[in-house]
C-alpha positions, 0 to 999 in steps of 0.5 A: 462642844467641848466647852459646853459639855459640863454646863448646866442648862441654866448656864446656856440660856442666860436670857431666861434669867435663872439663878446659877447656884451650886446645883450647876456644880452638881450638874457638872459632877454628873457630866464628869462621872458619866465621862469617867464611866463611859469615856464620852460626854452625855451630851456629845451628839447634839450639843447645847440643845441636848443639854437644854433638853437633858437628853442622854442615855446610860448605855445598855452595856454599862458594866456599872451598878444601878447605884452609879447610874442612879448617882449620875441620873440624880446629878443630871435631873432637872430642874438644876435651878 
């Protein structure tokens, strides 16, 4: 899963023909911020299916402010294309 952990949904399902733009970089930034904050990928458990469904949660015991949570959520918002 490590190779896919920063890839945006449109980069995993190329058959849909969605445009890959700088928004995929914003997605990767959201994944990176999540990893920095919580020491794990937001999509670790179910791999690419979890990415395609944008299925992640901010840990309830997060010591960070809602500002950081909002930044991560905005970067990982759908659609990214």
